[in-house]
C-alpha positions in Angstrom: 101.4 110.7 90.1 99.9 107.5 90.6 98.8 106.7 94.2 99.2 103.9 96.1 96.2 101.2 96.1 94.6 98.5 96.9 96.7 96.8 94.4 100.3 97.6 96.7 98.5 96.1 99.4 101.2 93.7 101.0 98.5 91.6 102.2 97.6 90.3 98.9 98.1 86.3 97.9 97.8 85.1 94.6 96.6 81.9 93.6 99.6 81.6 91.5 101.8 78.6 92.8 105.4 80.4 94.0 104.1 84.0 93.2 103.7 85.3 97.6 106.8 86.1 98.6 108.8 85.9 95.1 111.9 87.9 95.0 110.9 89.6 91.8 107.4 88.9 90.7 105.0 88.9 93.5 101.6 89.8 92.5 101.9 93.7 93.7 104.6 94.3 91.0 103.1 92.6 88.2 105.8 94.1 85.2 105.3 94.0 81.5 107.3 92.4 78.9 107.3 90.6 75.8 108.0 87.0 75.2 108.1 84.1 72.7 107.5 80.1 73.2 108.5 77.3 70.8 105.8 77.5 67.7 104.2 80.8 68.9 105.5 84.6 68.2 106.4 87.3 70.6 103.4 88.7 72.7 103.0 90.5 75.8 103.1 89.3 79.1 102.9 89.9 82.9 105.6 88.1 85.1 103.8 86.2 88.4 106.0 84.5 90.2 107.8 82.3 88.1 105.1 81.7 85.7 104.3 84.3 82.6 100.4 85.2 82.1 99.8 85.8 78.0 98.2 88.9 78.0 96.4 87.9 74.6 94.9 84.6 75.8 93.3 86.1 79.0 92.5 89.9 77.0 88.4 89.4 76.9 88.6 89.4 80.8 90.6 92.8 80.3 89.9 96.4 79.6 88.7 97.2 76.0 91.1 99.9 76.1 93.8 98.0 76.0 93.1 94.6 74.1 94.0 95.7 71.0 97.8 96.9 72.3 97.6 93.2 73.6 97.7 91.6 69.9 100.9 93.2 68.9 104.2 92.1 69.5 105.7 95.2 71.5 104.4 97.3 74.0 104.6 100.2 72.4 101.1 100.5 71.6 100.4 99.8 75.5 102.7 102.6 76.4 101.1 105.0 74.1 97.9 104.5 76.1 96.9 107.1 78.6 97.9 106.2 82.6 94.4 105.6 83.3 94.0 102.8 81.0 97.5 101.2 81.8 96.0 101.3 85.9 93.3 99.9 84.7 94.9 96.9 83.5 97.0 96.6 86.8 93.9 96.7 88.7 92.0 94.3 86.9 95.4 91.9 86.3 95.5 92.0 90.3 91.9 90.7 90.7 92.4 87.9 88.2 95.4 86.7 89.8 94.2 86.7 93.6 90.7 86.1 93.2 90.8 82.4 93.3 86.8 82.6 91.3 89.2 83.5 87.9 92.1 80.6 88.4 89.8 77.7 86.1 89.9 80.9 83.3 93.0 82.2 83.7 95.3 79.5 84.5 95.5 78.0 81.5 96.8 81.0 80.1 99.7 80.6 82.3 103.2 80.0 80.4 106.6 78.7 82.6 109.2 81.1 82.2 111.3 78.4 82.4 110.3 77.5 78.6 110.1 81.2 77.8 112.3 83.6 75.6 112.2 87.5 76.5 113.0 90.0 74.0 112.8 93.6 74.5 110.1 95.3 75.3 109.6 97.7 72.8 110.9 99.0 69.7 113.1 101.7 70.4 112.8 104.7 68.3 115.7 106.2 70.4 117.7 106.6 73.3 119.0 108.9 75.2 121.9 108.4 77.9 121.8 111.0 80.9 124.3 111.6 83.3 122.5 112.3 86.5 124.3 110.1 89.2 126.0 112.8 91.1 128.4 110.8 92.8 129.6 108.9 90.0 130.0 112.4 87.9 132.5 113.4 90.9 133.7 110.5 91.0 134.9 110.0 87.1 135.4 114.1 86.9 138.1 113.4 89.7 140.4 111.3 87.7 140.7 113.5 85.0 140.5 117.3 86.6 141.4 116.7 90.3 140.8 120.4 91.4 137.4 120.7 89.2 135.5 117.6 89.2 132.3 118.9 88.1 131.6 121.3 85.2 129.7 124.6 85.9 126.7 123.1 83.6 126.2 120.0 85.9 124.2 121.4 88.6 121.8 123.6 86.0 121.1 121.3 83.5 120.4 117.7 83.1 123.4 116.4 81.3 122.8 113.7 78.0 123.6 112.5 74.8 122.2 110.6 71.9 122.9 106.7 72.6 122.0 104.3 69.6 119.1 102.4 70.0 120.2 99.8 67.4 122.0 98.2 69.5 120.0 97.7 73.0 119.8 94.6 74.0 117.9 92.2 76.3 119.4 90.2 79.2 121.4 87.5 78.4 122.6 88.5 74.7 126.6 88.5 75.1 128.7 91.6 74.6 131.2 91.1 72.1 134.3 93.3 73.1 134.6 96.3 70.8 137.9 97.6 68.4 138.9 101.0 68.9 141.3 104.1 68.4 143.0 104.2 71.6 146.0 106.7 72.3 148.7 106.3 75.0 149.6 109.9 76.9 153.5 109.4 75.4 152.5 108.5 71.8 152.7 109.8 69.0 149.6 108.1 67.2 146.4 106.4 68.6 146.6 102.7 67.7 143.4 100.7 66.8 142.7 97.3 68.7 140.4 95.9 71.1 139.3 97.9 74.0 141.6 97.1 77.3 139.4 98.8 79.7 136.2 97.8 79.0 133.8 98.8 82.0 130.1 98.4 82.8 128.0 101.5 83.8 124.7 100.7 86.6 122.0 102.7 85.5 118.4 102.5 85.4 116.4 102.2 82.2 113.2 104.6 81.7 110.6 103.6 79.1 108.3 106.4 77.7 104.9 106.1 77.8 102.7 109.1 76.1 104.7 111.3 73.8 104.5 115.0 73.2 103.9 116.4 69.7 106.9 118.0 68.3 107.7 121.7 69.2 105.4 121.3 72.7 107.8 120.7 75.8 106.2 118.7 78.7 105.9 120.6 81.6 107.9 119.7 84.6 104.4 119.1 86.5 103.2 116.4 83.6 106.3 115.3 83.0 105.6 111.9 85.5 102.6 110.7 83.3 104.8 110.1 80.2 106.9 107.5 82.2 105.7 104.0 81.0 108.2 102.1 83.7 111.8 101.1 84.8 114.1 98.4 84.1 117.9 98.1 84.8 120.5 99.0 82.4 124.0 98.4 81.5 125.7 100.9 79.1 128.6 99.6 78.6 131.9 101.4 78.3 135.1 101.2 76.4 136.9 103.8 78.8 140.6 103.6 76.5 138.5 104.2 73.9 136.1 106.9 75.4 139.2 108.8 76.2 140.7 109.7 72.8 137.8 110.6 71.2 135.4 111.8 73.5 136.5 115.7 73.1 134.7 118.1 71.7 131.7 115.9 71.4 131.2 113.7 73.8 131.8 109.4 73.5 131.0 107.6 70.4 132.3 104.4 69.4 133.5 103.8 73.4 129.2 103.6 74.1 127.3 102.9 71.3 128.2 98.9 70.3 125.8 97.5 73.0 123.3 98.3 75.8 122.0 95.6 78.2 118.3 96.0 79.6 116.6 94.1 81.7 113.4 92.7 80.0 110.7 93.1 82.0 109.2 97.0 82.6 108.2 97.7 86.1 105.6 99.6 85.6 105.4 103.4 86.8 102.0 102.5 88.6 104.1 99.4 90.7 106.5 102.0 91.8 104.0 104.2 93.4 105.0 102.6 97.0 108.4 103.4 96.7 108.5 106.6 95.7 110.9 109.4 97.8 111.7 112.8 98.4 114.2 113.9 96.4 117.5 114.6 98.4 118.0 118.4 99.3 120.8 119.8 97.5 123.6 121.1 99.1 124.0 124.7 100.6 124.8 126.7 97.8 124.0 124.4 95.2 121.5 126.7 92.6 118.0 126.1 92.2 116.6 124.8 89.3 115.2 127.0 86.8 111.8 127.2 87.0 111.2 124.9 84.1 112.9 122.0 86.0 111.4 123.0 89.1 108.5 121.5 90.7 107.6 121.4 94.5 105.6 117.9 94.4 108.2 115.9 92.0 110.6 117.1 94.6 108.7 115.6 97.5 108.0 112.0 95.2 110.1 112.2 92.7 113.4 110.3 94.0 113.1 106.2 93.8 114.1 104.1 97.0 115.8 100.8 94.9 118.3 98.8 96.0 121.1 97.7 93.2 123.5 94.9 92.7 126.5 94.8 90.5 127.8 90.9 90.4 130.6 89.8 88.4 131.5 86.1 87.3 134.8 85.0 85.6 135.8 82.0 84.0 137.7 81.0 86.8 135.1 81.0 89.0 132.6 79.4 86.4 134.7 76.7 86.4 135.3 76.3 89.8 131.2 76.6 90.4 131.8 79.4 92.4 128.9 81.3 93.0 128.8 85.3 90.9 131.0 87.7 93.5 129.2 90.9 94.7 130.9 94.1 93.3 129.0 96.8 94.9 125.2 97.3 96.6 123.8 100.7 96.4 121.1 102.6 95.9 119.2 104.9 93.4 118.5 107.9 95.7 121.6 109.9 94.1 120.3 110.8 91.1 120.8 114.6 91.0 118.1 115.3 89.1 114.5 112.9 89.1 112.9 111.4 86.1 110.9 114.0 85.5 113.3 117.0 85.5 115.4 114.5 82.7 112.1 114.6 80.4 111.3 118.1 81.7 114.7 118.9 80.0 114.9 116.3 77.4 111.5 118.1 75.6 112.7 121.8 76.4 113.0 122.2 73.5 110.2 121.0 71.8 112.2 117.5 71.1 109.4 115.1 70.9 109.2 111.7 72.9 107.6 108.7 71.6 106.0 105.7 72.7 108.9 103.4 73.2 111.6 105.7 73.4 114.1 104.7 76.1 116.2 106.8 78.9 119.3 105.9 80.9 120.0 107.3 84.1 123.3 107.3 84.0 125.7 105.5 86.2 124.2 105.4 89.8 127.0 105.3 92.8 126.7 105.9 96.0 129.1 108.6 98.0 130.5 105.4 99.8 133.2 102.8 97.9 130.1 99.7 98.1 128.1 101.3 96.0 130.0 102.5 93.2 128.5 101.5 89.8 131.5 101.2 87.5 134.8 99.4 87.4 136.4 102.6 86.6 135.6 104.0 90.2 136.2 100.6 91.9 139.6 100.7 90.6 140.1 104.3 90.3 140.8 104.3 86.9 142.7 101.2 87.0 145.8 102.0 89.8 143.8 99.7 92.3 142.8 96.1 91.4 140.2 94.2 92.5 140.8 91.2 94.3 138.5 88.4 93.3 137.6 84.7 94.6 141.1 82.7 94.1 143.0 86.0 94.6 143.0 87.3 91.3 143.3 91.0 90.3 141.0 92.6 88.3 141.0 96.2 86.8 138.5 95.7 83.8 136.7 93.1 82.1 138.2 90.5 80.4 136.7 88.0 78.2 134.1 85.7 79.5 133.5 87.4 82.2 129.8 88.2 83.1 128.4 90.9 84.5 124.8 90.5 86.5 122.6 93.6 87.6 119.9 93.0 90.2 117.3 95.2 91.7 114.6 95.5 94.2 112.7 98.2 95.3 111.8 98.9 98.6 109.4 100.8 101.7 108.3 100.2 105.0 105.3 98.4 105.3 104.9 97.3 101.4 106.1 94.0 99.8 109.7 94.4 97.6 109.4 94.0 94.4 112.0 92.8 92.1 113.1 94.1 88.5 115.1 90.5 87.4 118.2 90.8 86.0 120.5 92.4 83.4 123.2 90.4 82.4 125.4 89.5 79.5 128.7 87.8 79.1 132.1 89.4 77.0 132.9 87.5 73.9 136.5 88.3 72.4 136.4 90.6 69.5 135.9 89.6 66.0 
C-alpha cells in the first residue's frame, strides 16, 4: 500500500496559476487522463488547476520507465507498469510543477482545460459491477423483501455481476432513455416501451493496474497493488425493466445501456492520506473467510470521500437556476473493501487486466440525505421529491441532467477532487 510522502504535503505550492486551492486539481492530486485538442490526437495528461499538462510533451523530463506508455492514446500501458513506476512519475510531476526553475521548460506543455476534449482513460476490456454498499443493498432489499432485505450470501461474499464495457462513456456524453420490457403486477403480459423509471446509481469506479495470469488468484494482502486509481461512476438503471428481467440471473438490459465515468483517474498513490479503517462489522456478522481477510487492509482499506449528487431539470435550466442537491454522503459504507473485491474477483483464477473497470455498487449512507439513488430517495416511487419551483419528481425525465461530484478529505491534508461525472437524459429513439 502506498504511504503518505512529500508529494502530499499540504504546504506544497505550484507555479501553475490557479492550482493552489483548486477544488479538484491542486498539485497534491495529479490525476491521470486522456485528452485531445484541435488538430492533435488523444494523449495522456495530468490535470493541474485549470490546465492539463501534456505528458508526452515533457516525456524527456520524466522517468525513463514510463516514457513509452506516454506515447499511447490510452492509459492501459501506464496502468500495467509496477506501482513503483507510477509513484516515481507522481514524484517527478510534483517536482516539475512546484520547483520554479522547471517552469520555463514545462509551461509550454500546459494546455487550457477549456479547449481540451476528455476521453475514456483506458480501453476497457471488462467491466464488473459490485454491490458492496450495504445501506443501498438493505434499502433496495427492503422494498422487495421487507422481512429479509439482505440475502444470506451478502455478508460472506462480495456480490457482483458482469457489466457491459462497450457502453461505458466519459462524463458529458448524453444517455438515451432505453427501451425495454416491463410488466405491471396486474398485467397478463409485458409491454415493450421506453423505461418510465430511469434512475442513477452513485458509485466509485476502480481502475485495475497490473493484472494477474489466468489461473493465479490475487492474494488479499497484495490486492491493493493492483489498483491504478479511482473515478466516479454512474451505473444508469431502468428500474421497471430490472424488476421484470432480474430473476433468475440478475440485471441485463436494465443496466447495460450506458455507464458514465468521470474521465480523470485519481491515482491510488494520491489517495494515500485518505485511507481509513474499514468500519467494524456489527456484532453477529461473520468474519470474512481467510482468502478475504487481511488485518492491514482492515486498518486502511476504506476511503474518506465525500460524495454529492445534483440534478438540473429542463425547467431549472430555462430559469437559470443552479443544480439542486439530491444527496450528500460518504464512501465509508462499503461492506467490503476494494482489496476484498479484487481478491474475490480473482479467487477462482479469473485474470484481471490493466484498464479493467470495477464499480463499487451504489454508495448510500444510513440516513436519507446520503441515499445514492432515486429508488431509495422516493421509496420506490411512492414518495415524490419536491424540486425547485415545487415540481414533484420520482424518477428521471427527458432533459434532466445528473451530476456527480466527490472530494477526498482528511485532517491535516489538502482536499482533492474527482471532477464530475455528468450526463443529460435524451428521449428514447
